[in-house]
N, C-alpha and C positions, 0 to 999 in steps of 0.2 A: 721119308721123301718118296714120292710116287714116280714110277716109270711106266711108260707105255710099251707093251710088247706087241709086235706085229709079225705074223707069219705071212709073207708075201706070196704073190703068184695066183691069187684067186680073182676071178673075173666078177666084179661087183654087179649085183642085180637086185631089184626090189623097189619098194615104195618108201618114201620118207616124207615127213613133215618138218619143215625148218623152223627153228626157234625165232623169237622176236629179235628185232634189229638192235644191236649194241650201239651203233652210231646214231640211231634215232632216239633211243630211250634216255641216254645221258643228258643231252640238252633239255629234254622234256622234264627230267627230274630237277634240273636247275631252274627251269621256267616255273615249276610248281611253287617256288619261293615267292613269286610275284602275287600270290593270292593267300590271304590269311584264312585258310580253310582247307578242305579236303579235295584232292584230285586223285583219280584212280587211273593207273596205267595197266591195261589188260593185256594178257599174253606177254608179260614182261620176261625177258630171259634171266634165268637165275645163274648169272656169271659173276666172276670176281669183280669186274669193274663196276657192275651195278651194286654189289654189296659194299664196295669202297665208297661209292657216291652216297649210298644209303647211310653209311657211318658218318659221313661228313654232315649230311642233313640233320641227323640225330644230334651231332655235336653242336649244331647251331640252334637246337631246341625243338626240332620237328619230331613228331611221332610217326612211326612207320610200322606197317604190318603187312603180312602176306596172306592171301587166300588162294591157295594153289599157285598159279602163275599171275595172279592179279596183285599189283603192288599199290597199297594205299599210302598216300602222303598227306599228313595233316600238318600244315605249316602255320597253324594259328599262332603258336608261340615261338616260332623260329626267329627269335630276335637277336641271336648271336651274330657277331660280325667278324669273328676270328676263325680262320681255318688253319689248324695247327699243321706244322710241317710233316708230322707223322702221317697225316692223311694226304696232303697235297703231294708229298714225295712219291706216293704210290702210283699216281696217274696224272698225266699231263692235262687231260681234259678238265681237271678241276679248276683251271683258270677261267672257265666259262661261268663260274659262280660269282666272279667279281661284280659283274653288271647287276644281276638280280639282288645280291646282298646290298649293293650300293643304293639301288633304287628303293629298296625297302627300309634300310637303316641309316642311310646317309654316310656310312663309312664301312670299309671292308679291309680285311688284312688276310693275306694268304702266304704260306711258305712257297718258295719257288717250286713249281710243278715238276714231277718226274714222269716215269713211264717207260715204255720200250725204247731201247737205244737203237734207233734206226736213222738218226740224223739230228741236226741241230734243233729244228722246230722252235725257233725263238718266239718269245711272247711279245715282241715289239709291236706287231699289228694290233694285238689286244689292247696294249697300253695307249696306242695311237687312237683307237676307237674311244676309249674312256675319256681321254683328253678332249676329243671333239665334242663330247657331251657335257663338258665343263668340269670334269673331275680333276682334282689335284692329286698327284702321284708322288710317292716317296719310295725309291728303290734302295734297299739295303742288301747286304751280302746274302742273307738267307730268306728275306721276305719282301713282299710288296704291300704297301699301304695306300689306299685310295680314299678320298673323301669328297663329298659334294652335297650341298643342302638340297638341290633340286636339279635333276638331269634335264637339260634343255635340248629340244630337237635341233638337228643339224643336217648338213649335207656331207657325205663321205664318198670320196672316190678311191676305191682300193687300188693300190699300186700293183697288186697281183691278187688273183682269186684265192681266197682262203676260207675254208669251211668254218673253222673256229672263229675267225674274226667276224665273218658275216653273221654267225649265230650270236656272238657277243653284242654286235650292233643292234640286231633285232630285239634281243632281250632288253637292252638299255632303252631303246626307243619306245617300247610298249607302254611304259608308265611315265615317259618323259613329257615335258610341257611343249606343245607345238608339234610341228611336222618334221619328219626325218626322211631324207631321200638317200638311198644307198645305190652306188653305181659300181659296175664291174664286180657284181656279187658272185659268189660261188653258187652253182646251180644244182648241186647234189640233191637227190631225193630227200635226204635228211633235213635240208633247209625247208623243203615243202612241208614235211610233216611237222616241223616245229611251228611254222606259220599256221597250219591247220589247227594245231593244239591251242596256240595262243588266241586265234580267232574264235575258237569254241569257248574260250574263257572270257570273250568280250573285247579282245583287241581289234584294231582296225588296220589290217595289213593287206596290201595289194601288191601283186607282181611276184609272188613266191615262185621260184624256179626260173625266173627270168634275170636278165642282166641288171635291171633296175627294180628295186623294191621301195615302196613308199609306205610309211607308217604314220598314222595320225595318233599321237599319244592320247591315252585315256587315264582317268584318275583311279578307276576301280575295276577289278576283274571279278569273275565268279569261278566256281569250281566246275570241273567237267570230268568225263570219262573218255579215254582214248585207247583204241585198239592199236597195239604196236604192230607194225607190218613185219613180214618175214624179212630176215636178214639177207641182203643181197650178196654180201661177201661170204657168208656161210654157204649160201646156195651155190655160189661160184666155186667154193672150196670142194663141195661134194660132187659137183660136175667134173672138176679136175680129177678127183679121186677115181671116178668112174672112167674118165678118159685115159688115165694112166694105166688102168687095168683092162681097158677096152670093154668096159661094162655097159649095161643098159639099165637105166634107172628112171623112176618117175618121181618128181618132186610135186607133192600135192598142193602146196600153197606158194609156189614160186612167185616172186614179185615181178609180174609182167611189165615190160617197158623199162626196167631199171638195169638190165644186163645186156642190152642190145649190142654194144661194142664187144663185150666178151664173147657173146654167142656168134658174132661174125667171125672171130678168130677160131672158135671151136669148129665152125663149119669149114673154114679154110684148111684146117688140119685133117678134115675127112669125117668129122662127126656129123651126125644128123639129129635134128630135133624138131618138135612140133608142139604147139600149144593146143590143148584140147580140154574144154570145160574147166578152165582155170588151172589145169595141170601142165607141167612142163615134162614132156617125154623126150629123153635124151639117149641116143645110141652111139657109143664110142667105138663100136667094133671096127669101123672103117678108118680110124685115125692112123695116118701113116705119112702125112705131109709135114715137113718142117715149116717154120715161120721165118722167112728171109729177114724181115725186120719188123720190130714192134717197139713203140715207145709209150711210156705211161704219160697220161695227161689228166688235167682237171676234167671233171664230168662235163659232157658225156663221153670223153675219151676213155681209153683203157685205164681202169683203176689201179693205182699203185698197190692197194691191198691184195690184189689178185696176181700181182707180178710174180711173187715167190711161188704160189701154187702152180701157176702156168709154167714157170721155169722147171719145176719138178716134173711136170708132164713132158716137157720138151727133151728132157734127158733120156726119155724112152722112145723118142721118135727118130727114125732114120734121117740122116742129112744134117745140115748146118742151120741153126737158128740164131738170131741175134735180138737182144733186147737192150733198149736204152732206158735208164731210169732217170726221170726228170723231176721227181718230187722229193724223194729222200735219198741222201747220198750213201747211206749205209744199208740199203736194201739187199745187198749181195752177200750179207754175212753168212748165209747158208751154203754158199758155194764150196767152202772148204769142207763142210760136212758131206755134201753130195759127192765130192771127189773121193771120199773114203769108201763110198759105195761103188766106185768104178766109173762115175760120171766124168765125161770129158768136157771141162769147162775152163774158159779163159776169160779173166776179168781185166778190162782195161778202162780205168777211170769209171765213167758212168755207163759203160757198155759191157755186155757180157756175150760171149760166143759159146754156143752149146752144140756139141757134136753128139748125136744120139748114140747110145750104147746100152749094154745090158747091165743092170744094177744087181748088186749082191748085198744081202743084209749085213748089218754091223751095228755097233754101238754108236749112237748119235746124241748130240746135245742141242736143244733149242735155246736160243738166246733172245728171241723176241716172238711176238704173237703169231704173225702170219708166216714167218719162217718156220716156226714150230709145226704149224699145220702142213706146210709144204714137205717137211721131213716125214710126216705121217703118210702123205701121198706117195712119196718116193719109196717108203718102206712097203706100202701095199703092192707096188709094182716090182719089187726086188725079189730075187731068189733067196729063200731061206728066211731066217728070223732077224729082226732088227729090234733094238731096245733104245727108246728115246727118253733122255733125261730132260730136265727143264720144263716139266709139265705145268708149273704155275703160270708160265707165260701163255700157254695154250688155253688155260682155264679163264684167262682174262676176256676171251671173246667167244669161247665154245662151251656151251653148257655141259655137254658130255659127249665128246667126240668119239669115244669108244662105243658108247651105247648106240649112237646114230649110225656109225659104220657097221656095227653088228646087224642092224636092221637091213643093211645091204649085203649081208652074208660075208663080211670081212672077218678074218681071224685076228682079233685084236682085243686086248684086255689091259686093265690097269693093275699094277702091283705095287704095294707098299713095301719097300725093301727093308723098312725098320721092323716089319712084323714077321719076317722070315729068317 
């Protein structure tokens, strides 16, 4: 079992290039099933969730291989329709496969999806989408079975903005018969990238990134190559790491336009930044102001995935800050760990109050992906050494967080406790 060791107190500085986007690549891998041939995802992050999705595609009959960070997906013979629970139980985003498998093979079966324990995240909206396209659904204790001879275009008005359900609907509509209109869609950048990928394959999608998306179904797609954009959440994580240590960093390939709300908060705390020749130059030396109130919202609001990393930063900022979590009810799981470090945190339902204080290193345990990254951030700012358990959670979204932070002069390393 691996542990991350961090010697805190160093001011981060240096240049870094961010890995490809986790939240972009997973639905693209699902979308590859819609074409009986080869697609290439360039600059693909080598993270656990991608490897899990790759295993699922191989279990369905696809052939996959890597050339450095380029992932090749040959779905010519991906005629399987059953995703075993051993795979789906590892990651909740596997539910996105139902639409593409159904469109391709007229039936699909999947074990109930698992993943990080940060809230209920029900699959009801996904099943609603499938029913709207004409699918028959059978729910059992441990699996979901869907069937449909031919998906038919429809109109869907989402009761709430959902990234996964919007992606599910787009994937279903691409090969459906007729026209589909989606309203109250999620507007995250990952939606835009999925539509670009499918359009490059020959789909007919308009309105990506807007409230209303229209898709004219087509009978056949072709293969394509897609460059995976830089991960906006990883970018925000490293900006938080620099902010917590009052560092000055340059992100070479930051996704401009995708982090505006986060950067507004960064500036209000006293941070400075500028875009120059495609690079994001961020200076956290002046960070000293608390955040009186912040709430997470659907894009373009403040992203829930950066709530925990920002919370870690705010434990180091003088004054009182407050955050309300509106997306996932269990996003404050790290608060008990931060209090071990001397953080002054008070949780009341969906809100948390943070009083800035000095942190001290100690042994910590990650219980979910972004919370694990937040503990690394807190450890970087703390006095002394911290040891973080639960590394597999962090690996789900960060290719090599220790390597990346060492590029920024952090004292951090991974240790396999079974080998010592």
